[in-house]
N, C-alpha and C positions, 0 to 999 in steps of 0.2 A: 438425491440432492440435486437441485437444479441451480446452476451457477448464474449469478446476476452480474451485470456490468454497469449497474446504475450509478456508482460513485466514480469509478475510474475506467476509462476506455483503454484497453490493451491494444497494442499494434495489431493491425489486421493479420489474421493467420495464427495468432497466438491463442492457444486454448488453455483455460485455467487447469483443466485436467492434466495437461502435459506438465505444467509447473508443479502440480501436486506430487508427481512422481519423483521429483528431486527435492521436495520440501521436507522440512523437519516439523514435527508436531510439538507445539509449546502450549502449556497451560498457565494461565494467570488468573489471580483473584481479582474481584471487583475493586476498582480504585488504583490498580497498578498502572503506573505511567509507562507506556511502551517507548515513547520517544517524546522529546520536547521540540517545540518550535525552534528552528535554527540549527538543530542537530544535523550532522551529516547523514545522508541516506546510506544505510548499510544493508537493509533488508526490504523485501517485498512481502506483503502479508495477504493471506486469504482467511476470512473468518469462517471457521469450521463449526463453531458453536458459541453462542452468546452475542454480546453487542459491544461495540467500541464507540466511544464518543470522541469527537474532534473539537478542539477548543482553540480559539484565537487568544493568545496571551496579550494582555494589555498592561502597560506600566502602572496605571492608576488603580488596578485591582489589589485587594488586600492579599498579602502573602499568607499562605498556609503551609507550614512545614517546609519552607524553602522553595515552594513552587508558586508561581503566579499563573493562575489559570483563569481565563475569562469565560465568556458564555459559550455553551455548546452550540456549534454551528452546523453539525452534521452527526449522524449516527450511521454506523455500518453494521449490518446483521449478517446472518448466515449466507454464505455465498458471495459476499461483497469482497472486493480486493482493494488494497491501497498501498501506497508507498513507492510506486514506480516513478513518480514524478522526480523525486530527489535522486533516485538511482540513475535516471536517464539524463537529467540536466546537470548533475554534479553540484547543484545548489542545495542549501540546507532545507530541512523540513519546513513546510509552510504553516503547519498547525501542530499542536500537541495532541497526541493520541493517548487516551486513557481507557482502560477496561471499564465499561459501564456496568457490566455484570461479570460473573466468572466466565472466562472465555477459553476456547481452544483455537489456536491459530496454526495454519500451515505457513511456515516461514521459509522463504528462499533467500539465500545469501546473495550479495551483490554479484560476485563473479559468476555464480551458477545462473542467476537471472540473465546476465549478459550473454553467457554461452547459449542459453535456450532461446532468447529473443532476437539477438542481433542477426543470425543467419536468416531468420524469417523476415525481418525488416528488409534485408538486402534483396531477397526474392520478391517481395512486394514492390520495392522501388524499381527493380529490373522489369517486372511485369508492367508497371505504369509507364516506364520509358518506352517499352515496345509498343504499348497501346497508343502512346502519344505519336509515334512515328507512322502509325497506320492511317 
């Protein structure tokens, strides 16, 4: 499996393989909503199998089973990662994520993500500061 960073850029030095070591495997059926636009960010996801669609919810769209989902603006497939923006910013999810097919996801909880990523970010910032002084 070759990992892709096409949808979300991870901080420099962070390797998806490292996050997989602390991730849990989840399986979801096609049509399962993983999170809704505006929800707090609790998890980081890596697509292990299948495809996830991302939808921009709009008020004027017809409601289906209590969900308002607009057009699909992006799809993530095997090796793609998503969800870190809400974890890092503390803001809500910017899109709704729904399983487009049956999927398997590697899921990293917020606290675990921060423990894995924050030390690497500090090392990168320190290296950048040292380089700037040269």
